[in-house]
C-alpha positions in Angstrom: 18.3 -32.2 188.2 18.6 -31.4 191.9 17.0 -34.4 193.7 17.0 -32.7 197.1 14.9 -29.9 195.6 12.5 -32.5 194.1 12.2 -34.3 197.4 11.5 -31.0 199.2 8.7 -30.2 196.8 7.2 -33.6 197.3 7.0 -33.1 201.0 5.5 -29.6 200.6 2.9 -31.1 198.3 1.9 -33.7 201.0 3.4 -36.7 199.2 4.9 -39.2 201.6 8.2 -40.8 200.7 6.4 -44.2 200.6 4.5 -43.1 197.6 7.6 -41.8 195.8 10.4 -43.8 194.3 13.3 -44.1 196.8 15.4 -41.8 194.7 12.5 -39.3 194.3 12.6 -39.6 190.5 9.9 -37.1 189.3 9.5 -39.0 186.0 8.0 -41.8 187.9 4.8 -40.0 188.8 4.0 -43.0 191.2 0.2 -42.7 191.2 0.1 -42.7 187.4 -0.1 -45.9 185.4 2.3 -46.3 182.5 0.3 -45.2 179.5 -0.6 -42.3 177.2 -1.4 -39.7 179.9 1.8 -40.3 181.9 3.8 -40.4 178.7 2.3 -37.1 177.5 3.2 -35.3 180.7 6.8 -36.6 180.8 7.4 -36.0 177.1 6.0 -32.4 177.4 8.2 -31.6 180.3 11.3 -33.2 178.8 10.8 -31.4 175.5 10.1 -28.1 177.2 13.3 -28.2 179.3 15.8 -29.6 176.8 17.8 -26.7 175.5 18.9 -28.7 172.5 15.4 -29.0 171.1 13.2 -26.6 169.1 10.5 -27.3 171.7 12.6 -25.7 174.5 10.6 -23.2 176.6 12.5 -20.6 178.6 11.9 -20.7 182.4 10.1 -17.3 182.2 7.6 -18.8 179.8 6.9 -22.0 181.7 3.4 -21.1 182.8 1.0 -23.9 183.7 -2.6 -23.2 184.6 -5.0 -25.7 186.4 -8.7 -25.6 187.1 -9.5 -26.7 190.6 -13.0 -28.2 190.9 -13.0 -31.5 189.1 -9.4 -31.1 188.1 -7.4 -31.0 191.4 -10.2 -32.1 193.7 -13.7 -33.6 193.4 -16.7 -31.6 192.5 -19.6 -34.0 193.0 -22.4 -34.2 194.1 -21.9 -30.4 193.9 -19.1 -27.9 194.3 -17.5 -28.0 197.7 -17.6 -24.3 198.1 -21.4 -24.5 197.7 -21.4 -27.1 200.5 -19.6 -24.5 202.6 -22.2 -21.8 201.6 -25.1 -24.2 202.5 -23.6 -24.9 205.9 -23.1 -21.2 206.5 -26.8 -20.5 205.7 -27.8 -22.9 208.5 -25.4 -21.3 210.9 -26.6 -17.8 210.1 -30.3 -18.7 210.2 -30.8 -17.9 213.8 -30.3 -14.2 212.9 -32.6 -14.4 209.9 -36.0 -15.8 211.0 -37.4 -14.6 207.6 -35.4 -17.3 205.9 -37.8 -20.0 207.1 -40.3 -18.9 204.5 -38.0 -17.2 202.0 -36.6 -18.9 198.9 -33.9 -20.1 198.4 -33.0 -20.1 202.0 -36.0 -22.1 203.2 -34.9 -24.9 200.8 -31.4 -24.9 202.3 -32.8 -25.1 205.8 -35.0 -28.0 204.8 -32.1 -29.8 203.0 -34.1 -29.6 199.8 -31.2 -29.4 197.5 -33.2 -30.1 194.4 -35.3 -27.0 195.0 -32.2 -25.0 195.6 -30.8 -26.0 192.2 -34.2 -25.4 190.6 -33.8 -21.7 191.4 -30.9 -21.6 188.9 -27.9 -19.3 189.0 -29.8 -16.5 190.6 -30.6 -18.5 193.7 -27.1 -19.8 194.0 -25.6 -16.3 193.7 -28.0 -15.1 196.4 -26.8 -17.8 198.7 -23.1 -17.0 197.9 -23.6 -13.3 198.4 -25.1 -13.5 201.9 -22.5 -16.1 203.1 -19.4 -14.6 201.5 -19.8 -10.9 202.0 -20.1 -8.3 204.8 -16.9 -9.3 206.4 -13.2 -8.7 206.0 -11.2 -11.1 203.9 -9.4 -12.3 207.0 -12.7 -13.0 208.8 -14.0 -14.8 205.8 -10.9 -17.0 205.5 -11.0 -17.8 209.2 -14.6 -19.0 208.7 -13.4 -21.2 205.8 -10.6 -22.6 207.8 -12.9 -23.5 210.7 -15.4 -25.2 208.3 -12.7 -27.3 206.7 -11.5 -28.7 210.0 -14.9 -30.2 210.7 -16.9 -30.6 207.5 -16.8 -33.9 205.7 -18.0 -35.2 202.4 -21.0 -37.5 203.0 -20.1 -40.2 200.4 -16.4 -40.7 201.4 -16.6 -39.5 205.0 -13.4 -37.5 204.4 -12.5 -33.9 204.9 -12.8 -32.0 201.7 -9.1 -31.3 201.6 -8.5 -35.1 201.6 -10.4 -35.3 198.3 -7.7 -33.7 196.3 -6.3 -36.0 193.6 -3.0 -37.6 194.5 -1.9 -38.0 190.8 -2.6 -34.3 190.2 -0.6 -33.2 193.2 2.3 -35.3 191.9 1.9 -33.6 188.5 2.1 -30.2 190.2 5.2 -31.3 192.1 6.8 -32.6 188.9 6.1 -29.3 187.0 7.3 -27.2 189.9 10.6 -29.2 190.1 11.1 -28.4 186.4 10.7 -24.7 186.9 7.1 -24.4 185.8 5.2 -21.6 187.5 1.9 -23.2 188.4 -1.3 -21.3 188.7 -4.9 -22.2 189.7 -7.4 -20.6 187.4 -10.8 -21.7 188.7 -14.5 -20.8 188.7 -14.3 -21.2 192.5 -14.0 -18.2 194.8 -10.5 -16.8 194.9 -10.6 -16.1 198.7 -12.1 -19.5 199.4 -9.2 -21.2 197.6 -6.5 -19.0 199.1 -7.6 -20.1 202.6 -6.3 -23.7 202.0 -4.9 -24.3 198.5 -1.4 -22.8 199.0 -0.6 -25.4 201.6 -2.2 -28.3 199.8 -0.9 -27.6 196.3 2.3 -25.6 197.1 0.9 -22.8 195.0 1.2 -19.3 196.6 -1.9 -17.2 197.1 -0.8 -14.7 194.4 -0.9 -17.5 191.8 -4.5 -18.4 192.5 -7.1 -16.8 190.2 -10.8 -17.3 190.7 -14.2 -15.7 190.8 -14.6 -12.8 193.3 -17.0 -10.4 194.8 -16.1 -6.7 194.9 -13.9 -5.4 197.7 -14.0 -2.2 199.7 -11.1 -0.6 201.4 -11.6 1.4 204.6 -9.3 3.1 207.1 -11.0 2.9 210.5 -9.3 4.4 213.5 -5.9 3.7 212.0 -6.9 0.1 211.0 -6.9 -0.5 207.2 -9.4 -3.2 206.1 -10.6 -4.9 202.9 -14.2 -6.0 203.1 -15.9 -8.4 200.8 -19.0 -6.8 199.3 -22.2 -8.3 197.9 -21.5 -7.5 194.2 -19.8 -9.6 191.6 -16.4 -8.5 190.5 -15.5 -11.3 188.2 -16.8 -14.8 187.2 -13.7 -16.9 186.3 -15.4 -19.3 184.0 -15.4 -20.0 180.3 -14.2 -16.9 178.4 -13.5 -15.3 181.8 -10.6 -17.6 182.3 -8.4 -16.5 179.4 -9.5 -12.9 180.1 -8.3 -13.1 183.7 -5.1 -14.9 182.7 -4.3 -12.0 180.4 -5.2 -9.4 183.0 -3.4 -11.0 185.9 -0.6 -13.2 184.4 0.0 -11.2 181.2 1.1 -14.0 179.0 -0.2 -17.2 177.5 0.4 -20.4 179.5 2.0 -23.3 177.7 0.0 -25.9 179.6 -3.6 -25.8 180.6 -5.4 -28.5 182.5 -9.1 -28.7 183.2 -12.0 -31.1 183.2 -15.0 -29.4 181.7 -16.4 -27.0 179.0 -15.8 -24.2 181.6 -12.1 -24.7 180.9 -12.5 -25.0 177.1 -11.6 -21.4 176.3 -8.6 -21.5 178.6 -7.2 -24.6 176.9 -7.8 -23.0 173.4 -6.0 -19.9 174.5 -3.0 -21.8 175.9 -2.6 -24.1 172.8 -2.9 -21.3 170.2 0.9 -21.2 170.2 3.7 -23.7 169.4 5.1 -26.1 172.1 1.9 -26.1 174.2 -0.4 -28.7 175.6 -3.9 -29.1 177.1 -5.0 -32.0 179.3 -8.5 -32.9 180.5 -9.4 -34.9 183.5 -12.1 -37.3 182.3 -14.2 -38.6 185.2 -14.7 -42.3 184.3 -14.3 -44.0 187.6 -17.7 -44.4 189.4 -16.3 -46.9 191.9 -13.4 -44.8 193.2 -14.8 -41.3 192.5 -17.6 -40.3 190.0 -18.5 -41.0 186.3 -19.8 -38.1 184.3 -19.2 -35.9 181.2 -21.6 -34.7 178.5 -24.9 -34.7 180.4 -23.6 -33.6 183.8 -25.1 -30.5 185.5 -21.8 -30.1 187.3 -18.5 -30.3 185.3 -20.2 -30.8 182.0 -17.6 -32.1 179.4 -18.9 -31.9 175.9 -17.4 -29.5 173.4 -13.9 -29.7 175.0 -14.0 -33.5 174.8 -14.8 -33.3 171.1 -11.9 -30.9 170.5 -9.6 -33.2 172.5 -10.4 -36.0 170.2 -9.4 -33.9 167.1 -6.2 -32.4 168.4 -2.8 -34.0 168.9 -1.7 -31.8 171.7 -4.9 -32.2 173.7 -5.1 -35.2 175.9 -7.9 -36.9 177.8 -6.9 -38.3 181.2 -9.1 -41.3 181.7 -9.2 -41.4 185.5 -10.1 -45.1 185.6 -7.3 -46.2 183.3 -4.6 -43.7 184.1 -4.6 -43.5 187.8 -3.4 -46.1 190.3 -5.1 -44.3 193.1 -7.4 -41.3 193.2 -7.0 -39.7 196.6 
């Protein structure tokens, strides 16, 4: 394998040479402890790329899909995109005095997050619609960029983009170096992720799939624009994930990585063929990150965990046991 190419990919993924082996050996996966999870990744890649084996996967079919929230970066105490939306409500409130008495916005302005969540999906969608629509895609992504430069997670006092998982970035780099085409398939907003994820994960914007509001094209005085509207185009979650994979990618992935029941269908779809694998990031490390699974309101892992325990080509990544470092 071309080591210069591997090193370049490591740099693009934000990995310093101090965290890589001196020879940039991708098999090392330096933030992974020796154990079942690391062995499963290395074995899958080696079997997929060895032309002498029945498990060989042609380059054109080396499709790997990754969830984002809870799989590539943290998602507690609630999704980071929601944190962005809540902050946007506060910034927009000066132009909406009615929000002081109008749910769910009044709860946001009073930092009453429990009441916001008590409003259920309807309340959350209302918040997302007013903070994510009525502007061009470029204007929206500029707003996301500006927010990411100043916003910080309260528990870790870090920028949200610093809360991506180092072991998972290494896994992406390893796969990319072995000619896997890596996609993000997330319930998060596609335009939100495209504002920052390409640089962080070395995954181009066209390989990012997510939930989306409808778009509207206009040609104003010779200026073509795409505006984000206040209606749902697609929710990229549960069954929506394999449906969007088929619609946008057009073939089954051979590797699917997630962390919750929202990724269950995607993992079932990917592993309904030979020479395939699914992996689940299991949040077991309350000291370095968070601990949750079956009873969590965010990132609930229940049915998918049961299936992982029953299938040889599904692997649970025990965060506490498998990772030397988290961030």
